[in-house]
C-alpha positions in Angstrom: -2.2 8.6 25.5 -4.0 5.3 25.1 -6.6 7.0 22.9 -4.0 8.4 20.6 -2.3 5.1 20.3 -5.6 3.4 19.4 -6.2 6.1 16.8 -2.8 5.6 15.3 -3.1 1.8 15.1 -6.5 2.3 13.5 -5.1 4.6 10.9 -2.3 2.2 10.3 -4.7 -0.7 9.8 -6.7 1.3 7.3 -3.5 2.2 5.4 -2.5 -1.5 5.5 -5.9 -2.4 4.0 -5.5 0.1 1.2 -1.9 -0.6 0.4 -2.6 -3.8 -1.7 -5.2 -1.9 -3.7 -2.7 0.9 -4.4 -0.1 -1.6 -5.4 -2.7 -3.3 -7.7 -3.4 0.0 -9.4 0.3 0.8 -9.8 0.9 -2.6 -11.4 -2.1 -2.2 -13.7 -1.0 1.3 -14.8 2.7 0.4 -15.3 2.9 -3.2 -16.5 5.9 -2.6 -18.7 7.8 -0.7 -16.0 7.1 -3.5 -13.5 8.2 -6.2 -15.8 11.4 -4.3 -16.7 12.1 -3.8 -13.0 11.5 -7.5 -12.3 13.7 -8.6 -15.2 16.7 -6.4 -14.3 
């Protein structure tokens, strides 16, 4: 059980590290859509 929990938290940490990068890419690819969303 403990091992699974450690694995899960490790995966979550990895995802959390990658998330800002994905967000960056999304913003870079859709600047117009983002600005429209922010303005509305």
